[in-house]
N, C-alpha and C positions, 0 to 999 in steps of 0.2 A: 459737352453732350448735347446732341440735337434733340428736339422734341419738347415735351411739356416740362418746362423748368420747375414748375411748382410741384410736380409729381412725376419725375422722370421715369419711374418704373410702373406707373399707372396702378399703384397699390390701392386696394379698396378697404382693407381693415386688418386688424391684428388677428391672426388665426389662433396661435397657441404660444405658450411659454414652456420650454422644456427644463425640467429640474432633475438632476442626478440625485439619487437618494441612497442611503445606506440600508434602510429598512422600508421596503415597499409598503408593507402593512401599516407601519406607523405613519408614513407620509399620506397614504390613502385616507387613513383615519383623520389626520389633521386637516387636509384639504376638504374632506367631506363634512366633518363635524364642527370644525372651527370656521372655515371660510364658505361653506355651503355649496361646494361643487358636487356634482353627481357623476359616478362612474359611467362611462359610455363604452360601447364596443370598440375594440382595437383590432387592426388587421391581424389575422392569424398567421400571416406569412412572416411576421417578425420572429427572428430566432434569438431574441433576448427577452429577459423578464422586464415587464413594465406595466403601466396602466395609463389609461386616458380618462380624464375627468373634464367636465364642461360646466360652466356657470358664468353668469355675469357677462355673457357675450364673448367669452374667450375659452380656449382649452388649456388645460395643464397636462403636459405629457411627463409622466414620472418614469425615470429610467433607473432600474436597479443597478447600483454600482457593484461590480464583482469583487473589488478589493476595497473594503470600507476604510482602510488606512490611508487611501489616496485622497480622501476628502477631509481636509482640516475643518473641524467643527468650530465655528465662531461662537463665542460666549458674550462678548461685549455688544450691546445694542448701540450701533452707530448710525444715525440718520444719514450720514454721508456715504454709507456703503451701498453697493448694488442692492436694489430692491424692486419689488413690484408694488403698485399702489392701487387701492380700491376706494371708491367713493362710498360713503355711507349715509343713511338717513339721520342717525343720531349718534354723535360721538359719545354722549353720556351713556347710551345704551350699550355701545360697543365696549366702553371702558368697564362698565358693570359686568358684562358677560366675560370679558377677559379675566377679571378679578375672580369671578365665580369658578372659572375653569382652571385657575392657578397658573395662568400664563403671564410671565414677567414681561412688562412693556415699559416703554419710555414715552412720555407725553411731551409735546412741544407746541407752543403757540407762535404762529408767524403773523406778523403785521405788515401790511403793504398799503400805504395810502389810506389808513383808517379802516381797512378791511382786515378782519381777524380770521385766521384759519387754524383749526385744531388738527394735530397730527398725532397718531399713535403708532409706534414702531415695536415690532416683536419678531421673533424668529420662528421658522418652521422647525421640524425635528432635526434637520441637518444644519441649522444655523443660517439659512437663507432669510434675508430681511423681508418683512411684509409691512406695508404702511396702510393704515386706514385713516381717511381724512374727510373733511368737508370742503375740499378744494374748489368746488364749483362756485364758491362765493367770489373767487378771483376772476376778473374778466380775462379772456384770452385776447391779447392785443398783439397781432402780428407786427413785426418790424417792417415787413413788406408783404405784399400778397393780396389775395382776393377775398378770402373767407376765413372766418374764425368760428369755432364751435366749442361750446362748453363740453367738458368731459362727462357731465351728468346727463343721464337719460331723462331726468325729470325737468331739466332746465336747458333745453336745446336752443340756445340763442345763436342765430346766424347773422352775420354781418357781411354784406357783399359790397363790392366796389370800394374796398378800403384803400386808402392812399398812405404812403409812407409818412410817418410822423416821427421826428427825432425824439429819442427817449426823454431828453430834457424838456420837451414840450407836452409830455403826457401827464395829465392829472387824473387820479382815480377818485377824486372826491365828487 
């Protein structure tokens, strides 16, 4: 492909994630009252049932599934499954709130070079995995490229003019 090898499509940001749901009302309630999204206006020209929500810099587009039997509901919380992840201010606060809400979750601690990251995994009403983490503790170290940026809006570290460093030469201490 010709052009900008680092961003061949000249993308600027993530716009939205689309989720198929068996109950539009349950999903709106979950994304609004658990994850803090707010409903926003959706084009009236759509000829199918759905809802748009916005929060944390991205949109969630919920699409009402016409045949709920076509969506197998997952019950096992598996961190290796498809999921979307959100950065949080306090893992302890999130864990306490999930417990209060009666939401089953799986907690995991990841260590990389002496840096510890907490992860909480749980499902939306249709079994789609959601992760809440404090992943901004981990440095973003490109294998090649010009710039790295933290996923946290509170911790925007930018590094320019980075050079390739083999993985076996990287120290996170």
